[in-house]
N, C-alpha and C positions, 0 to 999 in steps of 0.2 A: 974924553965925548966920544971917539972912535970906537971904544968897547962900548958905552952906552948906546951908541948906534946900533952895533952887532945884537946885543940883547934886544933892543927894538926890534929887530928883525926877526929874530929867533922868537919873539912872542906872536909876532905878528903869523908867521907860518904854522906856528901851534894852532892858535885859535882858528886859523881858515882851513885846517885840516890837510894841507900841503904835504905833512909826514903820515898822514893818517892812511892806515893798510888797506888796499879795497876790501870791502866785505864780499864774500864769496857766495855764492847761492846754495841755498839748500840741496845738499845730495839725494837724489831720488832714489826712493826705496822699493823693493819688489816684495809684494806680499801676496801669499796664497792663502785662500780661505774660500769660504763660501758666504753670497748674499743674503743676508736676514731683514725680514721689515723691521723688526725692532728686539730689543732684548727680552722683554716677555714673552714675547712668542719662540723665541729659540729654545726658554729654558724651561717651558712645559713640561720637556720630556729629557730625559738622559739621551744625549745627543751621541754619545758613543755607541746606543745599542740601537737607538729608534732615530734614524736620520731625521735632520728637518728638509720639507718640502713634499709631504704629504698633500693630498687633494684637500683638507682643512687646514693645512699651514697657508697654504696658496690663497684660499678663498680669505683668512683671514688677513693676510698680506695684503689683498685688494682693498680692503677695509681700512687696513693700517695706512697704506700708502696716500690713498684718499682723505684721511684725517690730517695728513701733514706729518705723520712720525716721521723723523730722520731715518734713512735706510743705512744700514750696517754692513760691515765685513767682519765675519767671526773667522779668525784665524787660531787654528788650535795646535798646540804643540805635542811634542810625544807623549809627554806626563797626562795629557787631557785638559790642560788647563788654555781657556780660550780668552782671548784679548779682543775686543769691540774695538772697531774702527768707522767713526761715523764719515760715509760718502761725501766729498765735496767736489764741487764740479772744477774741471782743469781740463787739459787739451782735448781729452778724451770726449766725440759727440756723440751722446746715446740718442737711439731712433727715437723715442718716445720725449714726453714731457717730464717723465719721473724714469726711477729704476725699476718699475713694475718687472718689466720683462726681464729683469735679471734675476727676480727673487728665487730663489733655490738653486741658484747654478753656482757650480764651483768654479773660481777665476783666477786669474792672474794680474794684479795690479799695480801699476808702477806710478809713484807720483811721491810729492813731498809729504811728509809725515809731521804731526804737528801736536803739542799736548796743551790743553786748556782746563786748568783745574784737575779733576781726574779723567776727565773725556779725552781719547785718543781720535785723532783726523787724520785723512788720507787723502790728498787731494787726486784726482782720478785722470792721469796724464794719458797712459795707456790701459785698456782692458782685453784680457783674452780671455775666452771660455776654455775649459778644460774638462777632461772626462776626470771623474771621482776616481781615486786610487782604491785599489783593493774591492770594488763592488762586486760581490759574487751575484750573479743571476743563475737561476736555476735551467737544468738543460732542457728546454722545452720543445726544443725541435723534434718533429718526428710525433709527438704526444700528441692525442685526440683533446682538443678543445671546446667547453662549453660554458655558456655566459646566459644567462636569463635577467633582462631587464624591462622594464615598462617603457611604450612609448609615449609619445607627447599627449594620448588619450588615456593613458593610463592601462592600457593592455599590454599584458606581459608578452615578451618577443625572446625567443630561445634563437640561440646560434645555429643549433644542431636543425633547425627548420630550412636552413639555407644549405644543407648538404646537398653535394651536387656542381654548386658555385663556388668560385673563387672568392674567398671574402676578404675585403680590407678591413680590417677593423681598428677603428682611430679612437683613442681616449682623449679626451679634451675638456672645455669647460669654458665657460662664458666669459670666465675673468683673465684668463691665460693670452696672455699676448702674441706667443709664439703660435699657439691654436690658431687666432685669427689668420697669421701672417700663410700656414699652409692649408688654410681651407679653399683657396682658390685650385691648388694645385689637386686634392683631392677631389673636387667637383670635376676637375678635366680628365682626370682618371676615369670617373663614374661615367661621362660622356663617352671617352674612346674606348673605354674596356666592356660597357654593359651589354653589349651585342655578343660578345665572345667568351659570355657566362660568367663575369667579374660583378661584384656588388660592393659599393663601400659602405660601412655601416659606422655613424658616430655614436659612440660611447660616452657621454657625456658625466662628468662628475657632480654637475648641476642635480638638483631633486625636481620632483613634481611641482614642489613650492617656488621651485624657479623658473617655470615654464614659459614666464612673460618673456623673460630676459631671455630664454633661449630660443624663444621664436623671433625675438628681434636682432639675434644674431644670425640666424638662418637668413632673415630677410635682407641683411645688410652684407654679410659673407657670401650671399647666394648659393647656399645650400642645396644640392639637388640630391641625396641620399638619406636615407631614412637616420633618425635621431632616437636611441634610446637614453634614458636617465636613471641616474643614481647609482653608476660606475664607484667602485671602490678601490683604495690602494691594494686591498686583498686580492680583488679581483684581477688587477692589473698584474700583481707578482704573479699570479697563474699562468699568465701569458710572458712570464719571464722580464717584464716593465716596473717601472715604478721605482722609487714614488713619485716622482717629478713629472707633472704634465708638459708637453703632449707625450703620447707613445704610441707605436702604431705595431699591428700583427698581421702577417698574411696566412691566412686558412685554406690549404688546399679543397679539391673536390671532394676529396676522402673524410674532411673534418680536421686534419691533422694539421699542425702549427708547420710552416713552412719557413717563416722569416721573422724575425722580430728587427724593430729601428726605434730605440730609446731615444726621445729627443726627437727635433724636427725631421720631418721626411722630407724626400723631393720628388717629382715626377720621374727623374732618372733612374732613381732607386727603386722605386714601385714598380718601373715598367721593365726593369732587367729581371725581377722575380716574376712579372706575371707572363713575359713572354716565354719565362721556361716553362713555367706550369701549364700554358697551355699548349705549347710544342710539345711536351711530354702527354698531356691529355690526348693531342691529336695522333700521335704513334701508338698510344695504348687502344685507341677506339680502330685505329685501322687494324692491330692485329686482331681484336674482337672481332670484327668483321671478316677478317680472313680466315680464321678458325672457324666461325660460324659458317662460313662456305664451304670449307673443306670437309665438315662437319657434316652437312647436308648433301654434299656431293657423293659421300662414303655410306651414307645411309641405304639400305636397300629401301627400292621401289616398292608401292604399298600393292599388294596383291603377287608379286613375284617371289618364288622359291628361293630359299637360302638353302634348300638340301641338294648336292648333285644328284645329276640324274645319271 
């Protein structure tokens, strides 16, 4: 009877899970890759030679995200093989209602990975934007810059027509979330430095066909500087920028590139370079005035003989 009671107790413990081992939480995984809008858009080109994130890619991304397509993390190994992980909401709080602001960015994501059928998933508990590795940008600092685009009325405008002013050239697009965030800083720069000879110009990737959306963006973001249309990734590359938006270049009074800022730029970063360029220009102007005054003093007066008597 005693043995039977012991056996019944053992069965009871087993069925109630008293001897069951606690289930450990799934270990977090850290993955580094690029956020893309969908697999179809990413495989349009060989991404080992043509980086994802061109203006055309970002324009299509806005459409894909609006249609509810799942956003993916593309992780490429050393041999060029890519694994795609669908992003799932986790502890990380994204700034918008979707992942559009992060499309084209290289990131490091930490979270639990799971698989369902042939699809991989990662829960985004932490996300950090990182710089792309081994990105080679041309050495454009000091080179003369030119850009010709059409304004909102279809009239061609050239960067060279602003020679003599310091130009803050910002490449952006209406569908670019980070571009919208930096617009107030650029507007503030225009207000503060216009009287000192600086001019902000917005070079949009949108075309004349998108002028309605551009005007709406200008109204909502309170853009107070001229906007040109139809900027391409090839033109961005001439300024050492791209292919992802936004990107900003500062061009000196002499028409030469003085600084470039891939990605979102801040007021402080722009002001640092503007103050230096303005101070340098003021020194040069004073030197020219002094040189002109000395030349005038040394020039013989009209009617006076320069021959010794």
